C-alpha positions as CSV (number, residue, x, y, z in Angstrom):
1,R,-21.5,16.0,61.0
2,I,-24.1,14.4,64.1
3,S,-27.2,16.9,63.8
4,L,-29.4,17.3,66.6
5,N,-32.6,16.9,63.9
6,W,-31.6,13.7,64.1
7,F,-32.6,12.3,67.1
8,E,-36.1,11.9,67.8
9,R,-37.6,11.9,71.5
10,R,-38.4,8.3,73.0
11,N,-40.4,7.0,76.2
12,Y,-37.5,4.8,77.2
13,R,-33.4,5.3,77.0
14,V,-30.9,2.3,76.4
15,R,-28.0,2.2,78.3
16,R,-25.2,-0.2,78.8
17,A,-26.3,-3.2,81.8
18,V,-24.2,-2.9,85.4
19,S,-24.7,-5.4,87.4
20,T,-26.8,-3.3,89.7
21,D,-29.5,-4.9,86.7
22,L,-29.3,-8.1,87.9
23,P,-32.2,-8.5,89.7
24,S,-34.3,-7.5,87.5
25,L,-32.4,-9.0,83.9
26,I,-33.1,-13.1,86.5
27,A,-37.2,-11.9,86.5
28,L,-36.6,-11.0,82.7
29,E,-35.8,-14.1,82.2
30,A,-37.6,-15.9,84.2
31,A,-41.0,-14.3,82.2
32,C,-39.6,-14.5,78.6
33,W,-38.5,-19.0,79.4
34,E,-39.2,-21.3,80.0
35,P,-37.3,-23.4,82.7
36,H,-35.7,-25.3,81.1
37,L,-34.6,-23.1,78.4
38,R,-33.3,-20.1,80.6
39,F,-30.0,-18.8,81.6
40,A,-28.6,-19.1,85.3
41,D,-28.5,-16.1,87.2
42,H,-24.8,-16.5,87.4
43,E,-24.4,-17.5,83.1
44,I,-25.8,-13.8,83.0
45,A,-24.0,-12.4,85.4
46,S,-21.0,-13.8,83.9
47,R,-22.2,-12.3,80.1
48,L,-22.0,-8.3,82.6
49,K,-18.3,-9.2,83.9
50,R,-17.3,-10.4,81.1
51,Y,-18.4,-8.1,77.9
52,P,-20.0,-5.5,79.7
53,Q,-20.0,-3.1,76.3
54,G,-21.6,-5.0,74.6
55,Q,-24.9,-5.9,77.2
56,F,-27.8,-3.2,76.7
57,V,-30.5,-2.3,78.3
58,M,-33.4,-0.7,78.5
59,T,-35.4,1.3,80.8
60,L,-38.8,2.3,81.1
61,E,-39.8,5.4,83.3
62,G,-36.8,4.1,85.3
63,E,-37.4,0.3,85.6
64,V,-35.6,-2.6,83.4
65,V,-37.9,-3.8,80.7
66,A,-35.6,-5.9,78.5
67,V,-32.5,-6.3,77.5
68,V,-30.0,-8.0,74.7
69,Y,-27.2,-9.8,74.9
70,T,-24.4,-9.7,72.7
71,Q,-20.8,-11.0,72.2
72,R,-18.0,-10.3,69.8
73,V,-16.9,-14.1,67.4
74,H,-14.2,-14.3,64.9
75,S,-16.3,-15.8,62.0
76,V,-20.7,-16.4,61.0
77,E,-19.1,-19.9,60.4
78,A,-18.2,-20.3,64.0
79,L,-21.9,-20.1,65.2
80,A,-22.6,-23.0,62.4
81,S,-20.8,-25.6,64.9
82,T,-21.4,-25.3,68.2
83,T,-24.1,-25.8,71.1
84,I,-26.1,-23.4,73.4
85,D,-23.7,-24.2,76.6
86,K,-20.5,-23.5,74.4
87,I,-21.7,-20.1,73.1
88,A,-19.7,-17.9,75.1
89,E,-16.3,-19.6,74.7
90,L,-16.4,-18.3,71.2
91,H,-16.7,-15.0,72.4
92,D,-13.1,-13.0,71.0
93,P,-12.9,-9.0,72.3
94,D,-11.3,-7.9,68.5
95,G,-14.6,-9.8,66.9
96,E,-15.5,-8.7,64.1
97,V,-19.0,-10.7,63.8
98,V,-21.3,-9.3,66.6
99,Q,-23.8,-12.1,68.0
100,L,-27.3,-11.8,69.5
101,V,-26.7,-13.6,72.0
102,R,-30.6,-13.3,73.7
103,L,-33.1,-10.7,73.3
104,N,-35.3,-10.1,76.0
105,A,-38.8,-7.7,76.4
106,R,-41.4,-7.3,78.7
107,P,-44.6,-9.8,77.2
108,N,-46.7,-7.3,78.8
109,L,-45.5,-4.6,77.0
110,S,-45.2,-6.8,73.4
111,Q,-47.8,-4.0,72.3
112,Q,-45.1,-1.7,73.0
113,G,-42.3,-2.9,70.5
114,L,-39.2,-2.7,73.2
115,G,-37.8,-5.7,71.2
116,D,-37.9,-3.7,67.5
117,Q,-36.7,-1.1,69.2
118,L,-33.5,-2.7,70.6
119,L,-32.8,-4.6,68.1
120,D,-32.6,-1.4,66.1
121,F,-30.2,0.1,68.2
122,V,-27.9,-3.0,68.5
123,L,-27.7,-3.0,64.7
124,A,-27.1,0.9,64.4
125,V,-25.1,1.0,66.8
126,A,-23.1,-2.1,64.5
127,R,-23.5,0.1,61.2
128,V,-21.2,2.7,62.1
129,S,-19.0,0.9,63.8
130,S,-15.8,0.5,62.2
131,E,-14.6,-3.1,64.1
132,T,-18.1,-5.3,62.6
133,V,-18.7,-6.3,59.6
134,C,-22.5,-8.0,60.7
135,V,-24.7,-9.3,63.5
136,A,-25.6,-12.9,63.2
137,G,-27.8,-15.3,65.7
138,I,-28.8,-18.4,66.4
139,T,-32.2,-18.1,67.1
140,R,-35.3,-20.9,67.0
141,C,-39.5,-21.0,65.9
142,S,-41.8,-20.6,68.3
143,N,-45.0,-22.4,65.9
144,Y,-42.7,-25.8,64.5
145,S,-44.3,-28.6,65.5
146,A,-43.1,-31.6,64.7
147,A,-46.4,-33.8,64.3
148,S,-47.9,-30.6,62.2
149,H,-44.7,-29.7,60.2
150,G,-42.8,-32.7,59.3
151,P,-39.2,-32.4,59.4
152,F,-37.8,-29.3,61.1
153,D,-34.9,-28.5,58.1
154,A,-37.8,-28.4,55.7
155,Y,-39.6,-25.5,57.9
156,V,-37.0,-22.8,57.8
157,L,-35.7,-23.7,54.6
158,H,-37.9,-24.8,52.1
159,G,-41.7,-24.5,50.7
160,E,-43.8,-21.4,51.5
161,A,-41.8,-19.1,53.7
162,A,-40.9,-19.7,57.2
163,T,-41.0,-16.8,57.5
164,E,-44.2,-15.5,56.9
165,R,-46.1,-18.4,59.0
166,D,-42.9,-18.4,62.2
167,P,-43.4,-14.7,64.6
168,I,-39.6,-15.2,65.6
169,L,-38.3,-15.4,61.9
170,R,-40.6,-12.9,61.0
171,F,-39.3,-10.7,63.2
172,H,-36.0,-11.3,62.2
173,E,-36.6,-10.3,57.9
174,L,-38.2,-7.8,59.0
175,H,-35.4,-6.0,60.6
176,G,-32.9,-7.2,58.2
177,A,-31.5,-10.8,58.5
178,T,-31.6,-13.5,56.2
179,V,-31.6,-17.1,57.8
180,R,-28.7,-19.1,57.1
181,Q,-29.2,-22.3,58.3
182,V,-30.0,-25.0,61.0
183,V,-27.7,-25.3,63.0
184,H,-28.6,-29.2,64.4
185,G,-28.1,-30.2,68.0
186,Y,-27.5,-26.6,69.5
187,W,-30.1,-26.4,71.8
188,P,-30.8,-30.1,73.3
189,A,-33.6,-28.7,75.9
190,D,-35.0,-27.0,73.5
191,V,-37.6,-30.1,72.7
192,R,-40.1,-28.3,70.8
193,N,-37.9,-27.2,68.1
194,L,-35.8,-30.7,67.8
195,G,-32.5,-30.0,69.8
196,H,-32.3,-27.4,67.2
197,G,-31.2,-24.0,66.1
198,V,-32.1,-21.4,63.2
199,L,-28.8,-19.3,62.1
200,I,-29.9,-15.7,60.9
201,E,-27.3,-13.0,59.3
202,Y,-27.9,-9.3,59.1
203,E,-25.7,-7.7,56.6
204,L,-24.9,-4.4,57.6
205,E,-25.2,-2.2,54.2
206,G,-23.7,0.9,54.8
207,S,-22.1,0.1,57.6
208,A,-18.5,2.3,58.2
209,R,-16.3,-0.9,58.0
210,R,-17.8,-2.2,54.4
211,S,-18.0,2.2,53.6
212,R,-14.1,1.6,53.4
213,G,-14.1,-0.5,51.2
């Protein structure tokens, strides 16, 4: 059943990204990432064409302020041995896993929690999808420093919980993710993280798929 009592009015709108959003998406990429870590313009355009139903934007007063790029992959294990320049090859429209590829939100609006709300939207959509078993992604650490923290694996997986000291890992954990493993060599250009990524997984308790037994 669907009841209007379940809905709460918000000051933003979430919709699928379209080709006319491309200039705004390129600007968001530039605002959120250092030049050597950005997706090229043609990569963003390709995502909109290849899997339009998995790319969502958030608009505020008609302006694009956040975006999440996703794709479907066959398994979480497939992400554990890939690199960022090959993730597009993993896309399978019939895949049971929704991969969070990238989430960008306007830095100057960070206090409004737009990224949190857009991620919550994607997770909610996944939970009611009978084709989805989980959501996963490969993220990075924002506070890691080899000089200060030693081995990357130890920072992420051992000792004091990394999610307590790293804002990006904490962001995902607060939304229900579990850190699974380090993906070595995932992102060679990410010198700060020694070229590594962090595999995270959201188990969708109560999802339509799981409820079917």
